[in-house]
VEXKE-556993 format. One record per residue (C-alpha): x, y, z; residue in one letter. Coordinates in steps of 0.05 Angstrom, whole numbers, padded with zeros to 5 digits, always signed. Example, Ala and Ser with C-alpha at 12.3 -4.5 7.8 and 13.67 -1.06 7.14 Angstrom:
BEGIN
+00246-00090+00156A;+00273-00021+00143S;
This chain:
BEGIN
-00643-00226-00314X;-00684-00215-00251X;-00665-00164-00198X;-00628-00195-00140X;-00650-00177-00070X;-00613-00185-00005X;-00648-00233+00041X;-00667-00212+00111X;-00668-00281+00141X;-00611-00309+00182X;-00561-00353+00146X;-00546-00423+00167X;-00495-00430+00223X;-00455-00486+00189X;-00431-00479+00117X;-00393-00533+00080X;-00321-00514+00064X;-00331-00535-00008X;-00388-00485-00014X;-00346-00426+00007X;-00321-00379-00049X;-00249-00390-00070X;-00203-00335-00094X;-00167-00343-00160X;-00103-00322-00124X;-00053-00269-00141X;-00006-00290-00198X;+00055-00260-00164X;+00043-00293-00096X;+00024-00359-00129X;+00091-00361-00166X;+00129-00337-00105X;+00098-00392-00064X;+00119-00442-00117X;+00191-00416-00113X;+00192-00423-00037X;+00161-00492-00039X;+00211-00514-00091X;+00267-00493-00044X;+00232-00528+00015X;+00232-00462+00053X;+00182-00484+00107X;+00222-00546+00128X;+00285-00504+00130X;+00252-00451+00174X;+00224-00504+00221X;+00292-00537+00228X;+00324-00470+00245X;+00272-00454+00298X;+00262-00524+00328X;+00312-00515+00385X;+00275-00454+00411X;+00209-00490+00423X;+00188-00547+00468X;+00185-00617+00439X;+00117-00640+00465X;+00089-00594+00518X;+00045-00534+00503X;+00000-00518+00444X;+00032-00515+00374X;+00060-00447+00356X;+00051-00408+00292X;+00091-00443+00237X;+00157-00407+00227X;+00144-00406+00152X;+00081-00366+00163X;+00118-00316+00208X;+00173-00304+00157X;+00122-00300+00100X;+00084-00245+00136X;+00148-00204+00141X;+00159-00215+00067X;+00088-00189+00054X;+00106-00126+00092X;+00158-00110+00039X;+00118-00130-00022X;+00056-00091+00001X;+00095-00031+00026X;+00071-00037+00099X;+00120-00019+00154X;+00079-00034+00217X;+00062-00103+00244X;-00010-00082+00255X;-00017-00063+00182X;+00013-00130+00160X;-00034-00170+00203X;-00095-00131+00179X;-00074-00137+00105X;-00063-00212+00111X;-00131-00221+00145X;-00166-00180+00091X;-00137-00214+00029X;-00156-00284+00006X;-00095-00286-00039X;-00049-00271+00020X;-00085-00323+00062X;-00068-00374+00009X;+00004-00350+00007X;+00009-00359+00082X;-00022-00428+00078X;-00085-00408+00117X;-00156-00429+00102X;-00219-00388+00111X;-00231-00421+00178X;-00160-00406+00203X;-00143-00344+00241X;-00088-00298+00217X;-00033-00287+00269X;-00041-00223+00309X;+00011-00168+00309X;+00027-00185+00382X;+00044-00256+00360X;+00095-00229+00311X;+00127-00191+00369X;+00130-00253+00413X;+00161-00295+00358X;+00212-00242+00341X;+00233-00238+00414X;+00237-00314+00419X;+00279-00325+00357X;+00350-00298+00360X;+00385-00257+00307X;+00423-00318+00281X;+00357-00350+00257X;+00338-00287+00217X;+00408-00287+00188X;+00399-00360+00168X;+00335-00343+00131X;+00369-00285+00096X;+00427-00331+00075X;+00377-00384+00051X;+00344-00334+00004X;+00413-00310-00017X;+00429-00381-00035X;+00366-00386-00078X;+00386-00322-00115X;+00457-00348-00124X;+00431-00413-00154X;+00402-00371-00211X;+00470-00340-00225X;+00451-00272-00196X;+00509-00266-00147X;+00578-00248-00173X;+00606-00218-00109X;+00672-00195-00139X;+00657-00120-00136X;+00611-00094-00080X;+00585-00024-00065X;+00575+00002+00006X;+00527+00058+00023X;+00484+00078+00083X;+00421+00116+00101X;+00385+00137+00164X;+00322+00105+00195X;+00281+00147+00243X;+00275+00112+00310X;+00210+00100+00348X;+00227+00153+00399X;+00215+00228+00406X;+00268+00281+00417X;+00229+00310+00475X;+00239+00245+00514X;+00315+00252+00519X;+00347+00260+00587X;+00416+00277+00612X;+00462+00217+00620X;+00495+00244+00683X;+00436+00272+00722X;+00375+00243+00688X;+00344+00312+00680X;+00293+00320+00625X;+00298+00370+00568X;+00244+00416+00597X;+00280+00418+00664X;+00346+00432+00628X;+00320+00493+00589X;+00284+00519+00651X;+00351+00518+00688X;+00383+00556+00630X;+00328+00608+00634X;+00341+00617+00708X;+00415+00627+00694X;+00397+00682+00645X;+00359+00721+00699X;+00287+00698+00690X;+00257+00686+00759X;+00212+00625+00766X;+00203+00614+00691X;+00141+00579+00668X;+00139+00526+00614X;+00123+00578+00562X;+00180+00624+00586X;+00229+00566+00581X;+00207+00548+00510X;+00211+00621+00488X;+00281+00627+00516X;+00301+00562+00483X;+00278+00588+00415X;+00318+00652+00422X;+00384+00624+00446X;+00439+00608+00396X;+00484+00547+00386X;+00432+00497+00406X;+00472+00432+00399X;+00455+00367+00432X;+00510+00315+00439X;+00499+00240+00443X;+00552+00236+00498X;+00508+00279+00543X;+00437+00258+00524X;+00400+00193+00512X;+00328+00170+00500X;+00290+00137+00557X;+00246+00096+00511X;+00301+00074+00462X;+00370+00082+00493X;+00406+00050+00433X;+00381+00104+00384X;+00424+00165+00372X;+00411+00238+00357X;+00424+00244+00282X;+00414+00294+00226X;+00367+00262+00176X;+00371+00265+00100X;+00321+00322+00097X;+00359+00364+00148X;+00316+00350+00209X;+00344+00325+00275X;+00315+00260+00302X;+00334+00199+00342X;+00354+00149+00288X;+00392+00087+00267X;+00439+00076+00209X;+00424+00023+00156X;+00482+00002+00113X;+00478-00039+00049X;+00532-00081+00016X;+00506-00097-00054X;+00533-00136-00112X;+00549-00081-00161X;+00535-00124-00222X;+00468-00155-00202X;+00443-00107-00147X;+00433-00164-00098X;+00440-00143-00025X;+00493-00188+00006X;+00492-00154+00074X;+00445-00105+00109X;+00471-00080+00176X;+00440-00035+00228X;+00484+00011+00271X;+00470+00068+00319X;+00456+00133+00283X;+00521+00166+00302X;+00566+00110+00276X;+00618+00138+00228X;+00620+00110+00157X;+00694+00097+00160X;+00685+00055+00223X;+00629+00010+00195X;+00655-00005+00125X;+00701-00063+00144X;+00651-00098+00191X;+00596-00094+00138X;+00642-00122+00084X;+00664-00178+00130X;+00592-00194+00145X;+00578-00197+00070X;+00635-00246+00062X;+00606-00289+00118X;+00537-00289+00086X;+00566-00310+00019X;+00606-00366+00051X;+00547-00393+00092X;+00502-00388+00031X;+00548-00439-00004X;+00567-00391-00060X;+00634-00387-00095X;+00635-00311-00096X;+00695-00277-00066X;+00696-00202-00052X;+00755-00168-00085X;+00736-00095-00096X;+00698-00045-00052X;+00667+00018-00080X;+00641+00073-00034X;+00632+00149-00032X;+00679+00199-00001X;+00646+00193+00068X;+00680+00126+00077X;+00750+00153+00062X;+00795+00141+00121X;+00868+00120+00122X;+00858+00067+00175X;+00799+00038+00137X;+00838+00036+00072X;+00895+00000+00108X;+00847-00052+00138X;+00817-00066+00070X;+00886-00073+00039X;+00904-00121+00095X;+00846-00165+00076X;+00866-00163+00003X;+00810-00116-00019X;+00820-00062-00072X;+00784+00002-00053X;+00754+00056-00098X;+00737+00111-00049X;+00745+00185-00069X;+00782+00231-00022X;+00750+00286+00018X;+00769+00358+00005X;+00820+00375+00058X;+00861+00436+00076X;+00937+00429+00077X;+00979+00367+00068X;+00975+00300+00104X;+01027+00281+00155X;+01051+00209+00156X;+01107+00215+00206X;+01064+00192+00265X;+01025+00139+00227X;+01042+00067+00204X;+01072+00057+00136X;+01014+00013+00115X;+00967+00072+00121X;+01006+00114+00071X;+01015+00055+00023X;+00940+00041+00023X;+00924+00115+00015X;+00970+00122-00045X;+00943+00059-00078X;+00872+00081-00069X;+00888+00150-00098X;+00919+00118-00159X;+00858+00075-00171X;+00809+00132-00160X;+00843+00174-00214X;+00832+00120-00266X;+00776+00112-00316X;+00749+00050-00283X;+00733+00088-00219X;+00688+00137-00256X;+00647+00079-00285X;+00643+00044-00218X;+00621+00108-00182X;+00565+00121-00232X;+00540+00050-00223X;+00546+00054-00147X;+00507+00119-00141X;+00451+00090-00184X;+00445+00020-00156X;+00458+00032-00083X;+00406+00087-00080X;+00357+00042-00117X;+00365-00011-00063X;+00348+00040-00009X;+00288+00064-00051X;+00262-00007-00052X;+00274-00026+00021X;+00257+00041+00052X;+00201+00062+00005X;+00204+00108-00055X;+00162+00161-00019X;+00201+00153+00046X;+00142+00126+00086X;+00184+00065+00109X;+00244+00106+00132X;+00218+00100+00203X;+00224+00037+00244X;+00170+00019+00295X;+00217-00026+00334X;+00267-00008+00388X;+00337-00033+00397X;+00391-00048+00346X;+00378-00123+00348X;+00303-00117+00338X;+00312-00068+00280X;+00366-00114+00251X;+00319-00174+00251X;+00264-00138+00214X;+00310-00104+00165X;+00345-00169+00146X;+00278-00198+00124X;+00263-00135+00085X;+00330-00142+00048X;+00315-00216+00036X;+00247-00197+00006X;+00282-00148-00040X;+00328-00204-00064X;+00268-00248-00076X;+00238-00192-00118X;+00301-00192-00161X;+00295-00268-00168X;+00222-00262-00188X;+00239-00209-00239X;+00294-00253-00268X;+00249-00314-00274X;+00181-00285-00289X;+00194-00213-00310X;+00155-00183-00251X;+00189-00165-00185X;+00131-00138-00144X;+00056-00155-00140X;+00038-00084-00160X;+00077-00090-00225X;+00017-00125-00256X;-00025-00062-00246X;+00019-00023-00293X;+00027-00079-00344X;-00022-00047-00393X;+00012+00020-00387X;+00079-00012-00397X;+00054-00047-00461X;+00027+00019-00488X;+00093+00053-00471X;+00132-00003-00504X;+00090+00003-00567X;+00099+00078-00568X;+00174+00071-00561X;+00176+00019-00617X;+00134+00063-00664X;+00171+00127-00648X;+00224+00119-00704X;+00168+00106-00754X;+00133+00169-00731X;+00197+00209-00739X;+00204+00184-00811X;+00132+00202-00826X;+00143+00272-00798X;+00206+00282-00840X;+00171+00258-00904X;+00111+00301-00890X;+00154+00362-00876X;+00193+00353-00941X;+00130+00341-00981X;+00100+00405-00953X;+00162+00444-00972X;+00162+00414-01042X;+00088+00429-01052X;+00098+00501-01028X;+00156+00512-01076X;+00116+00484-01134X;+00059+00532-01119X;+00107+00591-01116X;+00139+00572-01183X;+00071+00564-01217X;+00047+00632-01191X;+00111+00667-01216X;+00103+00636-01286X;+00031+00660-01289X;+00048+00731-01271X;+00103+00733-01323X;+00061+00706-01379X;+00006+00757-01371X;+00047+00819-01391X;+00078+00783-01450X;+00010+00764-01478X;-00016+00835-01468X;+00043+00866-01503X;+00036+00818-01561X;-00038+00833-01567X;-00027+00908-01567X;+00029+00903-01619X;-00015+00862-01665X;-00069+00915-01665X;
């Protein structure tokens, strides 16, 4: 074979499309595209978005199916920013094919994704989520009888140093400088104010007094790792049997768990009804953070059985100034929590609800920050992330692989599977070898003892004979 050399001459300006190299395609995206085409996903998305575009005037927009596919790619590729999604789609031939773009077509820019998201309301994104939920339910992956509710925090796209007072509009630096002056420091500099702020105690910042100028809907929240940030609250309602996300709601970061449980479960019921499923929610499982007498009474009023452990409290509860339905729901929930079924449900909830957050927010936590601002914008993006996670469950059920990167570890998985299958045989071999070693050792000891005993007898006999 001769050595190939790179030519220095200019290439022809026009190249036939048939002469361009073609990618073999990614097996995962090829099958996922077949699933979406089988469900006529593009025609459905176009019908949902038709009323928000002009009939004839203006140039054609980006197809809605391409827009929603790019958001699905963000989940499957582990990319949280729109710039990263646009760059990844432009760089990969397999993703171009998944989006329905040729080599001569231009991949939509990240700014185009922003314009489309602002144009399409939240109802359209909910419709796409319900359409994918319907595809999953068609495969028998939605039971809906028992659901689990859990929440996590998403860091907002705003910095703590940008907060201002709600009443006066004073910034944080101006606020701590005024505190330094009240302590007796005359004309404090920026460094003096920061030094005084580090030394003072009981530094608490309340959401009723402070807000962010860049993202007013975010709230000051203590994150999972103990840090304080402006954040949102993401709440999942999952099918406890199949792990399918039936609702994914975004709330301000300071929203109490007891106040958001009923709206999230009602939204899950609405999604199941609009997805044309026969599932009916009957049981709700949550952790002790959701325990609240009013919430338990609301669930009982809707015919829902709750399995929510109680918080550790001091003293006894007083029911004299509360409705009778609160006490009845509280007693019924306590009776169910003390049963054996609750322990099994809580173990399953802690495992599967946390797994759903690990998938949607990233195992390493790199997607626990949103780059969008406002509850509605974050809700739109997060709904498509939850829909992509449901699609991953559908792909795992049909083809055995739920993410495109699962193919990279296929060889390792096969080796691990073979090792697990051969492990019992290896244990048998070790036991047989150990017993054979002990038997051989005992035989050698017996033979050596018989030899030492025979030598004196023969010597005594020889001496007697002489």
